[in-house]
C-alpha positions as a LaTeX table, in Angstrom:
\begin{tabular}{lrrr}
\hline
Residue & $x$ (\AA) & $y$ (\AA) & $z$ (\AA) \\
\hline
Unk1 & $-32.28$ & 5.88 & $-23.38$ \\
Unk2 & $-31.22$ & 8.00 & $-20.43$ \\
Unk3 & $-27.43$ & 8.49 & $-20.10$ \\
Unk4 & $-25.82$ & 7.61 & $-16.77$ \\
Unk5 & $-24.10$ & 10.56 & $-15.03$ \\
Unk6 & $-20.44$ & 10.96 & $-15.81$ \\
Unk7 & $-18.13$ & 10.55 & $-12.79$ \\
Unk8 & $-16.17$ & 13.66 & $-11.96$ \\
Unk9 & $-13.03$ & 13.97 & $-9.90$ \\
Unk10 & $-10.82$ & 16.53 & $-8.25$ \\
Unk11 & $-7.23$ & 16.94 & $-9.44$ \\
Unk12 & $-4.92$ & 17.04 & $-6.48$ \\
Unk13 & $-1.13$ & 17.45 & $-6.58$ \\
Unk14 & 1.13 & 16.90 & $-3.54$ \\
Unk15 & 4.53 & 18.55 & $-3.88$ \\
Unk16 & 7.24 & 17.39 & $-1.49$ \\
Unk17 & 10.71 & 18.95 & $-1.67$ \\
Unk18 & 13.60 & 16.46 & $-1.68$ \\
Unk19 & 15.69 & 16.56 & 1.52 \\
Unk20 & 14.82 & 20.28 & 1.63 \\
Unk21 & 17.01 & 21.71 & 4.37 \\
Unk22 & 20.01 & 19.59 & 3.28 \\
Unk23 & 19.43 & 20.48 & $-0.38$ \\
Unk24 & 19.39 & 24.23 & 0.37 \\
Unk25 & 22.64 & 23.81 & 2.28 \\
Unk26 & 24.26 & 21.86 & $-0.60$ \\
Unk27 & 23.06 & 24.42 & $-3.07$ \\
Unk28 & 24.45 & 27.33 & $-1.10$ \\
Unk29 & 27.70 & 25.61 & 0.04 \\
Unk30 & 29.52 & 23.67 & $-2.69$ \\
Unk31 & 31.73 & 21.96 & $-0.15$ \\
Unk32 & 28.67 & 20.06 & 1.18 \\
Unk33 & 27.74 & 18.58 & $-2.21$ \\
Unk34 & 28.16 & 14.85 & $-2.66$ \\
Unk35 & 28.88 & 14.15 & 1.02 \\
Unk36 & 26.76 & 12.76 & 3.85 \\
Unk37 & 25.21 & 15.96 & 5.33 \\
Unk38 & 23.03 & 16.11 & 8.42 \\
Unk39 & 21.06 & 19.22 & 9.35 \\
Unk40 & 20.08 & 19.46 & 13.01 \\
Unk41 & 21.43 & 19.46 & 16.54 \\
Unk42 & 25.08 & 18.73 & 17.18 \\
Unk43 & 25.83 & 15.11 & 18.18 \\
Unk44 & 27.94 & 16.54 & 21.05 \\
Unk45 & 24.95 & 18.56 & 22.35 \\
Unk46 & 22.31 & 17.28 & 24.71 \\
Unk47 & 19.17 & 16.12 & 22.98 \\
Unk48 & 20.37 & 16.91 & 19.43 \\
Unk49 & 17.95 & 15.62 & 16.76 \\
Unk50 & 18.29 & 15.21 & 12.96 \\
Unk51 & 16.05 & 17.70 & 11.14 \\
Unk52 & 16.88 & 16.22 & 7.77 \\
Unk53 & 19.70 & 14.36 & 6.01 \\
Unk54 & 21.05 & 14.48 & 2.50 \\
Unk55 & 20.50 & 11.47 & 0.29 \\
Unk56 & 24.17 & 10.62 & 0.71 \\
Unk57 & 23.62 & 10.41 & 4.48 \\
Unk58 & 20.37 & 8.44 & 4.10 \\
Unk59 & 22.29 & 5.56 & 2.50 \\
Unk60 & 23.73 & 4.93 & 5.95 \\
Unk61 & 20.26 & 4.71 & 7.53 \\
Unk62 & 20.12 & 8.27 & 8.89 \\
Unk63 & 16.57 & 9.65 & 9.07 \\
Unk64 & 14.84 & 12.76 & 10.34 \\
Unk65 & 13.89 & 12.84 & 14.06 \\
Unk66 & 16.75 & 10.40 & 14.84 \\
Unk67 & 19.04 & 11.42 & 17.74 \\
Unk68 & 22.14 & 13.07 & 16.31 \\
Unk69 & 24.40 & 10.78 & 18.38 \\
Unk70 & 22.84 & 7.74 & 16.64 \\
Unk71 & 23.32 & 9.36 & 13.29 \\
Unk72 & 27.03 & 9.89 & 14.07 \\
Unk73 & 27.35 & 6.24 & 15.01 \\
Unk74 & 25.76 & 5.19 & 11.69 \\
Unk75 & 28.04 & 7.52 & 9.72 \\
Unk76 & 31.13 & 8.75 & 11.65 \\
Unk77 & 32.32 & 10.87 & 8.71 \\
Unk78 & 29.01 & 12.72 & 8.29 \\
Unk79 & 29.10 & 16.55 & 8.36 \\
Unk80 & 26.65 & 18.16 & 10.86 \\
Unk81 & 25.36 & 21.69 & 10.35 \\
Unk82 & 22.90 & 23.82 & 12.32 \\
Unk83 & 19.66 & 24.75 & 10.62 \\
Unk84 & 19.42 & 28.11 & 8.87 \\
Unk85 & 15.67 & 28.76 & 9.04 \\
Unk86 & 15.68 & 32.16 & 7.34 \\
Unk87 & 17.27 & 30.60 & 4.22 \\
Unk88 & 14.71 & 27.76 & 4.21 \\
Unk89 & 11.84 & 30.16 & 4.69 \\
Unk90 & 13.05 & 32.34 & 1.81 \\
Unk91 & 13.23 & 29.30 & $-0.49$ \\
Unk92 & 9.80 & 28.15 & 0.66 \\
Unk93 & 8.26 & 31.53 & $-0.14$ \\
Unk94 & 9.68 & 31.39 & $-3.64$ \\
Unk95 & 8.33 & 27.86 & $-4.11$ \\
Unk96 & 4.91 & 29.13 & $-2.97$ \\
Unk97 & 5.06 & 31.85 & $-5.55$ \\
Unk98 & 5.58 & 29.22 & $-8.23$ \\
Unk99 & 2.55 & 27.31 & $-6.93$ \\
Unk100 & 0.38 & 30.43 & $-7.06$ \\
Unk101 & 1.00 & 30.84 & $-10.79$ \\
Unk102 & $-1.25$ & 27.79 & $-11.32$ \\
Unk103 & $-3.88$ & 27.79 & $-8.59$ \\
Unk104 & $-5.45$ & 29.68 & $-5.74$ \\
Unk105 & $-6.04$ & 26.48 & $-3.77$ \\
Unk106 & $-2.75$ & 25.83 & $-1.94$ \\
Unk107 & $-2.57$ & 24.14 & 1.46 \\
Unk108 & 0.97 & 24.26 & 2.89 \\
Unk109 & 1.77 & 21.49 & 5.32 \\
Unk110 & 5.23 & 22.80 & 6.20 \\
Unk111 & 8.02 & 24.71 & 4.54 \\
Unk112 & 8.73 & 21.88 & 2.14 \\
Unk113 & 5.42 & 20.36 & 1.17 \\
Unk114 & 1.92 & 21.42 & 0.05 \\
Unk115 & $-1.28$ & 20.24 & $-1.51$ \\
Unk116 & $-2.52$ & 21.95 & $-4.66$ \\
Unk117 & $-6.10$ & 21.60 & $-6.05$ \\
Unk118 & $-5.79$ & 22.17 & $-9.80$ \\
Unk119 & $-9.23$ & 21.00 & $-10.73$ \\
Unk120 & $-9.60$ & 24.47 & $-12.15$ \\
Unk121 & $-6.17$ & 25.99 & $-12.89$ \\
Unk122 & $-5.32$ & 29.66 & $-13.54$ \\
Unk123 & $-3.64$ & 29.04 & $-16.90$ \\
Unk124 & $-6.33$ & 26.67 & $-18.26$ \\
Unk125 & $-3.77$ & 23.97 & $-18.81$ \\
Unk126 & $-6.26$ & 21.30 & $-17.81$ \\
Unk127 & $-3.75$ & 18.50 & $-17.17$ \\
Unk128 & $-2.59$ & 18.03 & $-13.57$ \\
Unk129 & 0.34 & 15.95 & $-14.84$ \\
Unk130 & 1.51 & 18.81 & $-17.08$ \\
Unk131 & 1.09 & 21.32 & $-14.26$ \\
Unk132 & 3.15 & 19.13 & $-11.90$ \\
Unk133 & 5.86 & 18.81 & $-14.55$ \\
Unk134 & 5.96 & 22.63 & $-15.06$ \\
Unk135 & 6.12 & 23.27 & $-11.29$ \\
Unk136 & 8.98 & 20.81 & $-10.85$ \\
Unk137 & 10.90 & 22.32 & $-13.73$ \\
Unk138 & 10.35 & 25.89 & $-12.45$ \\
Unk139 & 11.65 & 24.92 & $-9.02$ \\
Unk140 & 14.71 & 23.33 & $-10.64$ \\
Unk141 & 15.41 & 26.23 & $-12.99$ \\
Unk142 & 14.73 & 29.07 & $-10.63$ \\
Unk143 & 15.92 & 27.66 & $-7.26$ \\
Unk144 & 18.29 & 24.84 & $-8.22$ \\
Unk145 & 16.30 & 22.49 & $-6.02$ \\
Unk146 & 14.33 & 19.28 & $-6.80$ \\
Unk147 & 10.82 & 18.31 & $-5.78$ \\
Unk148 & 8.76 & 15.16 & $-6.05$ \\
Unk149 & 5.08 & 15.23 & $-7.09$ \\
Unk150 & 2.21 & 12.86 & $-6.47$ \\
Unk151 & $-0.99$ & 13.31 & $-8.49$ \\
Unk152 & $-4.38$ & 11.74 & $-7.88$ \\
Unk153 & $-8.04$ & 12.46 & $-7.12$ \\
Unk154 & $-7.62$ & 12.95 & $-3.33$ \\
Unk155 & $-5.05$ & 14.13 & $-0.78$ \\
Unk156 & $-4.06$ & 10.84 & 0.80 \\
Unk157 & $-3.25$ & 9.07 & $-2.48$ \\
Unk158 & $-1.46$ & 12.12 & $-3.87$ \\
Unk159 & 0.69 & 12.44 & $-0.76$ \\
Unk160 & 1.50 & 8.72 & $-0.77$ \\
Unk161 & 2.35 & 8.87 & $-4.51$ \\
Unk162 & 4.83 & 11.73 & $-4.03$ \\
Unk163 & 6.99 & 9.50 & $-1.87$ \\
Unk164 & 7.24 & 6.63 & $-4.36$ \\
Unk165 & 9.94 & 7.78 & $-6.79$ \\
Unk166 & 11.99 & 10.16 & $-4.71$ \\
Unk167 & 14.09 & 12.14 & $-5.40$ \\
Unk168 & 12.86 & 14.23 & $-8.36$ \\
Unk169 & 9.88 & 11.84 & $-8.90$ \\
Unk170 & 6.50 & 12.28 & $-10.52$ \\
Unk171 & 3.87 & 9.63 & $-9.87$ \\
Unk172 & 0.28 & 9.64 & $-11.15$ \\
Unk173 & $-2.32$ & 7.28 & $-9.68$ \\
Unk174 & $-5.57$ & 7.50 & $-11.61$ \\
Unk175 & $-9.10$ & 6.52 & $-10.38$ \\
Unk176 & $-9.03$ & 3.01 & $-11.83$ \\
Unk177 & $-5.65$ & 2.24 & $-10.24$ \\
Unk178 & $-6.35$ & 3.49 & $-6.68$ \\
Unk179 & $-7.87$ & 0.43 & $-5.09$ \\
Unk180 & $-5.15$ & $-1.89$ & $-6.40$ \\
Unk181 & $-2.54$ & 0.61 & $-5.22$ \\
Unk182 & $-4.08$ & 0.83 & $-1.74$ \\
Unk183 & $-4.30$ & $-2.98$ & $-1.42$ \\
Unk184 & $-0.55$ & $-3.32$ & $-2.08$ \\
Unk185 & 0.41 & $-0.47$ & 0.28 \\
Unk186 & 2.24 & $-1.58$ & 3.47 \\
Unk187 & 0.32 & $-0.71$ & 6.62 \\
Unk188 & 3.09 & 1.53 & 7.90 \\
Unk189 & 2.44 & 3.85 & 4.93 \\
Unk190 & $-1.12$ & 4.56 & 6.08 \\
Unk191 & $-2.02$ & 7.90 & 7.66 \\
Unk192 & $-1.97$ & 7.70 & 11.45 \\
Unk193 & 0.02 & 4.41 & 11.54 \\
Unk194 & 3.19 & 4.88 & 13.58 \\
Unk195 & 5.66 & 2.22 & 14.62 \\
Unk196 & 3.60 & 0.95 & 17.57 \\
Unk197 & 0.33 & 0.74 & 15.58 \\
Unk198 & 2.09 & $-0.86$ & 12.62 \\
Unk199 & 3.50 & $-3.56$ & 14.93 \\
Unk200 & 0.07 & $-4.11$ & 16.45 \\
Unk201 & $-1.38$ & $-4.53$ & 12.96 \\
Unk202 & 1.32 & $-6.98$ & 11.96 \\
Unk203 & 0.72 & $-8.99$ & 15.14 \\
Unk204 & $-2.86$ & $-9.24$ & 13.96 \\
Unk205 & $-1.70$ & $-10.49$ & 10.58 \\
Unk206 & $-2.38$ & $-7.17$ & 8.90 \\
Unk207 & 0.53 & $-6.33$ & 6.63 \\
Unk208 & $-1.00$ & $-4.53$ & 3.64 \\
Unk209 & $-4.08$ & $-2.57$ & 2.60 \\
Unk210 & $-5.48$ & $-5.78$ & 1.21 \\
Unk211 & $-5.36$ & $-7.28$ & 4.74 \\
Unk212 & $-7.02$ & $-4.18$ & 6.23 \\
Unk213 & $-9.71$ & $-4.34$ & 3.59 \\
Unk214 & $-10.87$ & $-7.71$ & 4.91 \\
Unk215 & $-11.92$ & $-6.14$ & 8.21 \\
Unk216 & $-15.32$ & $-4.58$ & 8.69 \\
Unk217 & $-15.48$ & $-0.94$ & 9.84 \\
Unk218 & $-16.67$ & $-2.08$ & 13.29 \\
Unk219 & $-13.67$ & $-4.32$ & 13.68 \\
Unk220 & $-11.22$ & $-1.57$ & 12.76 \\
Unk221 & $-12.76$ & 0.95 & 15.13 \\
Unk222 & $-12.76$ & $-1.74$ & 17.91 \\
Unk223 & $-9.06$ & $-2.25$ & 17.54 \\
Unk224 & $-7.88$ & 1.21 & 16.55 \\
Unk225 & $-10.51$ & 3.70 & 17.75 \\
Unk226 & $-11.88$ & 6.52 & 15.58 \\
Unk227 & $-8.98$ & 6.40 & 13.12 \\
Unk228 & $-10.22$ & 2.89 & 12.20 \\
Unk229 & $-13.03$ & 4.57 & 10.23 \\
Unk230 & $-10.39$ & 6.50 & 8.25 \\
Unk231 & $-8.51$ & 3.23 & 7.46 \\
Unk232 & $-11.72$ & 1.65 & 6.30 \\
Unk233 & $-12.42$ & 4.58 & 3.93 \\
Unk234 & $-8.92$ & 5.16 & 2.62 \\
Unk235 & $-8.15$ & 1.55 & 1.82 \\
Unk236 & $-11.02$ & 1.84 & $-0.60$ \\
Unk237 & $-9.65$ & 5.05 & $-2.08$ \\
Unk238 & $-12.13$ & 7.35 & $-0.37$ \\
Unk239 & $-10.82$ & 10.64 & 1.02 \\
Unk240 & $-13.12$ & 13.62 & 0.82 \\
Unk241 & $-10.92$ & 16.13 & 2.62 \\
Unk242 & $-10.64$ & 19.38 & 0.69 \\
Unk243 & $-7.47$ & 21.42 & 0.07 \\
Unk244 & $-7.74$ & 24.19 & 2.69 \\
Unk245 & $-5.80$ & 27.34 & 1.56 \\
Unk246 & $-6.67$ & 29.49 & 4.54 \\
Unk247 & $-5.90$ & 27.02 & 7.32 \\
Unk248 & $-4.62$ & 28.86 & 10.36 \\
Unk249 & $-2.00$ & 27.48 & 12.73 \\
Unk250 & $-3.70$ & 27.03 & 16.14 \\
Unk251 & $-1.16$ & 24.84 & 17.89 \\
Unk252 & 2.05 & 23.01 & 17.20 \\
Unk253 & 2.85 & 19.64 & 18.87 \\
Unk254 & 5.03 & 16.57 & 18.87 \\
Unk255 & 4.65 & 13.32 & 20.81 \\
Unk256 & 6.18 & 9.88 & 21.05 \\
Unk257 & 4.83 & 6.45 & 21.97 \\
Unk258 & 7.62 & 4.36 & 23.52 \\
Unk259 & 8.46 & 0.75 & 22.75 \\
Unk260 & 8.59 & 0.13 & 26.50 \\
Unk261 & 7.02 & 1.88 & 29.46 \\
Unk262 & 8.99 & 4.67 & 31.11 \\
Unk263 & 9.32 & 4.14 & 34.83 \\
Unk264 & 12.01 & 6.59 & 36.03 \\
Unk265 & 12.01 & 10.39 & 36.02 \\
Unk266 & 15.37 & 10.35 & 34.32 \\
Unk267 & 13.95 & 8.40 & 31.37 \\
Unk268 & 10.95 & 10.67 & 31.18 \\
Unk269 & 12.94 & 13.84 & 31.22 \\
Unk270 & 15.31 & 12.53 & 28.56 \\
Unk271 & 12.35 & 11.82 & 26.27 \\
Unk272 & 10.89 & 15.28 & 27.01 \\
Unk273 & 14.20 & 16.81 & 25.90 \\
Unk274 & 13.90 & 15.08 & 22.51 \\
Unk275 & 10.22 & 15.98 & 22.03 \\
Unk276 & 10.82 & 19.60 & 23.06 \\
Unk277 & 13.67 & 19.83 & 20.54 \\
Unk278 & 11.30 & 18.72 & 17.73 \\
Unk279 & 8.60 & 21.20 & 18.83 \\
Unk280 & 11.06 & 24.12 & 19.06 \\
Unk281 & 12.56 & 23.31 & 15.66 \\
Unk282 & 9.08 & 23.47 & 14.15 \\
Unk283 & 8.23 & 26.72 & 16.02 \\
Unk284 & 11.35 & 28.36 & 14.74 \\
Unk285 & 10.66 & 27.06 & 11.19 \\
Unk286 & 7.28 & 28.88 & 11.25 \\
Unk287 & 8.65 & 31.79 & 13.26 \\
Unk288 & 5.91 & 31.25 & 15.85 \\
Unk289 & 6.01 & 31.99 & 19.58 \\
Unk290 & 3.45 & 30.37 & 21.89 \\
Unk291 & 2.27 & 31.44 & 25.31 \\
Unk292 & 0.83 & 28.09 & 26.49 \\
Unk293 & 2.75 & 24.80 & 27.03 \\
Unk294 & 0.66 & 21.66 & 27.27 \\
Unk295 & 2.04 & 18.33 & 28.46 \\
Unk296 & 0.27 & 15.17 & 27.38 \\
Unk297 & 0.73 & 11.90 & 29.28 \\
Unk298 & $-0.64$ & 8.48 & 28.47 \\
Unk299 & $-0.07$ & 5.76 & 31.11 \\
Unk300 & 0.40 & 2.03 & 30.56 \\
Unk301 & $-3.32$ & 1.48 & 31.35 \\
Unk302 & $-4.16$ & 3.94 & 28.53 \\
Unk303 & $-5.44$ & 6.58 & 30.93 \\
Unk304 & $-4.53$ & 9.96 & 29.48 \\
Unk305 & $-4.10$ & 13.38 & 31.13 \\
Unk306 & $-2.97$ & 16.85 & 30.03 \\
Unk307 & $-1.46$ & 19.68 & 32.05 \\
Unk308 & $-0.69$ & 23.18 & 30.85 \\
Unk309 & 0.87 & 26.44 & 31.86 \\
Unk310 & 0.43 & 29.88 & 30.30 \\
Unk311 & 2.77 & 32.83 & 30.20 \\
Unk312 & 2.27 & 36.55 & 29.58 \\
Unk313 & 4.58 & 36.66 & 26.56 \\
Unk314 & 5.26 & 34.28 & 23.68 \\
Unk315 & 8.44 & 32.16 & 23.40 \\
Unk316 & 9.90 & 29.38 & 21.24 \\
Unk317 & 13.25 & 28.66 & 22.92 \\
Unk318 & 14.18 & 25.12 & 23.94 \\
Unk319 & 15.17 & 26.02 & 27.51 \\
Unk320 & 11.76 & 27.44 & 28.44 \\
Unk321 & 9.76 & 24.68 & 26.70 \\
Unk322 & 11.87 & 21.95 & 28.35 \\
Unk323 & 11.77 & 23.47 & 31.81 \\
Unk324 & 8.00 & 24.05 & 31.67 \\
Unk325 & 7.29 & 20.52 & 30.47 \\
Unk326 & 9.40 & 19.03 & 33.21 \\
Unk327 & 7.69 & 21.16 & 35.86 \\
Unk328 & 4.31 & 20.00 & 34.58 \\
Unk329 & 5.54 & 16.41 & 34.66 \\
Unk330 & 6.83 & 16.76 & 38.26 \\
Unk331 & 3.45 & 18.11 & 39.35 \\
Unk332 & 1.81 & 14.83 & 38.33 \\
Unk333 & 3.92 & 12.88 & 40.85 \\
Unk334 & 5.36 & 10.52 & 38.24 \\
Unk335 & 7.32 & 8.33 & 40.63 \\
Unk336 & 6.49 & 4.66 & 40.27 \\
Unk337 & 4.15 & 5.33 & 37.36 \\
Unk338 & 4.42 & 3.66 & 33.96 \\
Unk339 & 4.20 & 6.03 & 31.00 \\
Unk340 & 3.77 & 4.82 & 27.40 \\
Unk341 & 3.40 & 8.25 & 25.67 \\
Unk342 & 4.55 & 11.80 & 26.17 \\
Unk343 & 3.69 & 14.86 & 24.13 \\
Unk344 & 4.36 & 18.65 & 24.23 \\
Unk345 & 2.40 & 21.28 & 22.42 \\
Unk346 & 2.54 & 25.06 & 22.20 \\
Unk347 & $-0.50$ & 27.16 & 21.50 \\
Unk348 & $-1.95$ & 30.64 & 22.14 \\
Unk349 & 0.33 & 32.17 & 19.54 \\
Unk350 & 0.88 & 35.85 & 19.90 \\
Unk351 & 1.41 & 36.28 & 16.12 \\
Unk352 & 0.18 & 33.55 & 13.85 \\
Unk353 & 1.35 & 33.28 & 10.24 \\
Unk354 & $-1.76$ & 32.87 & 8.13 \\
Unk355 & $-2.25$ & 32.16 & 4.47 \\
Unk356 & $-2.92$ & 35.20 & 2.28 \\
Unk357 & $-6.56$ & 35.41 & 1.30 \\
Unk358 & $-7.14$ & 35.62 & $-2.39$ \\
Unk359 & $-10.14$ & 35.50 & $-4.66$ \\
Unk360 & $-11.17$ & 31.87 & $-5.08$ \\
Unk361 & $-12.54$ & 30.41 & $-8.34$ \\
Unk362 & $-15.76$ & 28.47 & $-8.49$ \\
Unk363 & $-15.36$ & 25.05 & $-6.86$ \\
Unk364 & $-16.16$ & 23.11 & $-10.02$ \\
Unk365 & $-15.11$ & 19.54 & $-10.67$ \\
Unk366 & $-13.81$ & 18.77 & $-14.12$ \\
Unk367 & $-13.21$ & 15.54 & $-15.98$ \\
Unk368 & $-9.97$ & 13.86 & $-16.70$ \\
Unk369 & $-7.50$ & 13.72 & $-18.46$ \\
Unk370 & $-4.97$ & 14.52 & $-15.81$ \\
\hline
\end{tabular}
């Protein structure tokens, strides 16, 4: 009797540092420990935005990307500090060194999170769960910081799992548990689902993965465009994206879809201030300077345009990004137009930080156990 082929799986770990910027500040400054701490723009400044908040501050409802003035209203006794990107980058590099002890296949998403493919690991440990435990312990022992880990057979489920038991969590979702896990997942936890899309789904009676699963692929793409195909796949636990260790940064962007249409230039410019602040924070995090600013506009009728301007030298300062975006907006004659989305991106980097190229092992899938 011929044996049926044995199913093989990748072993993917998603590591996400816990309140990274705030945790570094609390580690380095004992007076910040145990108190609500907000890292980001000053609430007295124009367009200040929360980069991250300590868990003590999150209890008051403070979240990243929130205007600093709103954060102050939620917690008047919170302490606000400006970001120290060199300190965060130094900690991030040490974390990356810990990752590299176990695998060549590391895909950083930002300073504080990364995917690791440990299907074949350097130390022949074999268990992704054991590797995640060792990485978390090394980060704690060597850097006095905590990380949360999600472990599964693909990137989406691993990333979602890492967020379940924060802080200092470790969550494994095996192949047999994935579909049940995805069915229970709230729609706002799905990749590509922001506040507006989540509300649209809920208005359609779609509250969980189980609800999404009832729709055919054609229905999902009809309502949500190309990303509907991704929803159809992922709710069934299918995500074939590989961990990409040599991914190069080509552009850096931020955008926002508004709960109501913007109709005045004052409203539009105020939103551009917030978006530019987010972009510049990220640029400075990665120590990148771009030469091309692109403005993205989507109108209430869903018509979308982009406008861009290039410069001879790279920059990442808020003043230049803001001023350029506002000039590009003014050139579109925005008076009496209704805008539902604005976005800013920087590209054409003069000096791009790339991942170090190392010898890669054979891309071989192994069996569980994790």
